[in-house]
C-alpha positions in Angstrom: -1.7 -9.9 -6.6 -0.6 -9.1 -3.2 2.4 -6.3 -3.5 1.6 -4.4 0.0 4.4 -6.1 2.0 7.2 -5.6 -0.2 5.7 -1.9 -0.8 5.5 -1.0 2.7 8.8 -2.6 4.0 10.5 -0.8 0.9 9.1 2.5 2.0 10.1 2.2 5.4 13.7 1.4 4.6 13.5 4.6 2.1 12.5 6.7 4.9 15.1 5.6 7.1 12.9 4.0 9.8 14.0 0.8 11.8 12.4 -2.0 9.5 12.6 -5.1 11.5 9.2 -5.1 13.2 7.5 -4.1 10.0 9.1 -6.9 8.0 8.0 -9.8 10.7 4.6 -8.1 11.0 4.3 -7.8 7.0 5.6 -11.5 6.6 3.1 -12.8 9.3 0.1 -10.8 8.1 1.1 -12.3 4.6 1.0 -15.7 5.8 -2.6 -15.3 8.1 -4.4 -13.5 5.2 -3.0 -15.0 2.0 -1.6 -18.5 3.2 2.0 -19.9 2.9 2.1 -19.8 -0.9 2.0 -16.0 -0.9 4.5 -15.4 2.0 6.9 -17.6 0.6 6.8 -15.3 -2.4 6.9 -12.6 -0.3 10.0 -14.0 1.7 12.1 -14.6 -1.4 10.9 -11.4 -3.2 12.1 -9.5 0.1 15.7 -11.4 0.0 16.0 -10.5 -3.5 15.3 -7.0 -2.8 18.1 -6.8 0.6 20.6 -8.4 -1.9 19.9 -6.0 -4.4 20.5 -3.2 -2.0 23.6 -4.6 -0.6 25.3 -5.2 -4.2 24.1 -2.1 -5.9 24.2 0.7 -3.2 20.9 2.9 -3.6 21.1 6.5 -4.2 20.3 9.1 -1.5 18.3 12.1 -1.6 19.4 14.1 1.2 17.2 17.6 0.2 14.1 15.9 0.0 12.4 14.7 3.0 10.4 11.8 1.7 11.8 9.1 0.0 15.4 9.3 1.5 16.7 6.4 -0.4 15.8 5.6 -4.2 14.4 2.1 -4.1 11.9 2.0 -6.5 13.8 -0.1 -9.2 14.8 -2.7 -6.6 11.2 -3.2 -5.8 10.2 -3.5 -9.5 13.5 -5.5 -10.2 12.8 -8.1 -7.3 9.2 -8.6 -7.5 9.2 -9.2 -11.3 12.3 -11.7 -11.1 10.6 -13.6 -8.1 7.5 -14.0 -9.8 9.2 -15.0 -13.2 11.5 -17.0 -12.1 8.5 -19.7 -11.4 8.1 -19.8 -15.1 11.3 -21.6 -15.3 10.2 -24.6 -13.6 6.7 -25.1 -15.8 4.9 -24.5 -19.1 5.5 -20.9 -20.5 2.6 -18.9 -20.5 2.3 -15.3 -21.9 -0.5 -14.6 -19.0 2.2 -15.5 -16.6 5.1 -12.8 -17.9 2.0 -10.3 -18.1 0.9 -11.4 -14.5 4.7 -10.8 -13.4 4.7 -7.4 -15.1 1.9 -6.0 -13.2 2.5 -7.4 -9.9 5.9 -5.6 -10.4 4.3 -2.2 -11.3 1.8 -2.7 -8.7 4.4 -2.9 -6.0 6.2 -0.1 -7.7 3.3 2.4 -7.6 2.3 1.0 -3.6 5.8 1.9 -2.8 5.8 5.2 -3.9 2.4 5.9 -2.3 3.7 4.7 1.0 7.2 6.1 0.7 5.6 9.7 0.1 3.0 9.3 3.1 4.7 8.0 5.8 5.8 11.5 6.9 2.0 12.1 8.0 2.2 9.1 10.1 5.6 9.4 11.5 4.7 13.7 12.5 1.2 13.7 13.1 1.5 15.1 16.5 3.6 18.1 14.9 1.7 21.1 13.5 2.4 20.8 10.1 0.9 21.1 6.6 0.9 18.3 4.7 0.6 18.2 0.7 -2.8 16.6 -0.5 -1.0 13.6 -1.9 0.8 12.9 1.5 -2.9 13.3 3.1 -4.5 10.9 0.3 -1.5 8.4 0.5 -1.9 7.9 4.1 -5.6 7.3 3.5 -4.5 4.3 1.3 -2.5 3.0 4.1 -5.2 3.4 6.7 -7.7 1.6 4.1 -5.5 -1.3 3.9 -5.2 -1.7 7.7 -8.9 -1.5 8.2 -9.3 -4.2 5.2 -7.4 -6.8 8.0 -10.5 -6.5 9.9 -12.6 -7.9 7.0 -13.8 -10.9 9.1 -14.8 -9.0 12.1 -18.3 -7.6 12.8 -20.4 -6.1 15.3 -24.5 -6.6 14.8 -23.6 -7.5 11.1 -21.8 -4.2 10.9 -18.3 -4.8 9.5 -15.2 -3.1 11.3 -13.6 -2.5 8.2 -16.2 -0.6 6.6 -16.6 1.6 9.6 -13.0 2.4 9.8 -12.8 3.0 6.2 -15.7 5.5 5.9 -14.5 7.4 9.0 -11.4 8.1 7.4 -13.0 9.5 4.2 -15.6 11.4 6.5 -12.6 13.1 8.7 -10.5 14.0 5.5 -13.4 15.1 3.9 -14.7 17.2 7.1 -11.3 18.5 7.6 -9.7 19.7 4.3 -13.0 19.9 1.8 -14.6 18.6 -0.8 -11.7 17.8 -3.3 -9.9 15.6 -0.8 -13.1 14.2 0.3 -14.1 13.2 -2.7 -10.7 12.3 -4.0 -10.0 10.2 -0.8 -13.2 8.7 -1.4 -12.7 7.5 -4.6 -9.0 6.0 -3.6 -10.3 4.2 -0.7 -12.9 2.8 -2.9 -10.9 1.8 -5.2 -8.3 -0.1 -3.1 -11.1 -1.7 -1.1 -12.6 -2.9 -4.1 -9.0 -4.5 -5.4 -8.7 -6.2 -2.2 -12.1 -7.1 -1.4 -13.4 -7.6 -5.1 -16.6 -5.5 -4.4 -19.0 -4.1 -6.7 -18.1 -0.5 -8.7 -21.1 1.2 -7.1 -18.5 1.0 -3.4 -16.8 3.6 -5.3 -19.4 6.0 -6.1 -20.6 5.6 -2.5 -17.1 6.4 -0.9 -17.1 9.3 -3.0 -20.2 10.5 -2.6 -19.5 10.7 1.3 -16.3 12.5 1.1 -18.2 15.0 -1.0 -21.0 15.5 1.2 -18.5 15.5 4.3 -16.3 18.4 2.6 -19.8 20.4 1.8 -20.7 20.3 5.4 
């Protein structure tokens, strides 16, 4: 399950940020990292998503600074329909149906996280207080970006691990024990999903963030 491409693409559109470069990079990233099958799935999902936006105009939310366009249902439906369509060309299995639903739910969840966290990236240089949810959501984005360095290491030290721990330590140092521990748990979980690591990794990241917050 790799819902990150469609989720970040929809989140950028939701925040009314030019999305062409993001779309090209996510497509290339999916192709390089996950192979042609997943890239084709992402391409079809994005085309269905764009078509749904053009046919059914999304609602605008002017008063809310994040997620100016409500695109969650489009992300869910496009992710589900593309994966469910493959069941029409083969033997139907309950597992495939459940997998399609799970993929759609994951895409929707990450869309909400990304859509409400891009403000931290976009306005990083502005002196402004961000909500804890926005900061933690941004740490998830950084952890996913860091995971792209999984095959690069220096003296047997993985770059992705160093960057992920650095994010946890900085957020714990800047925002205290609560944010540090929560960020550690979140990043540990995300990396566990992406890299299929042991559950002890989650505990180590949480402990790192908590200690950074204490000191």
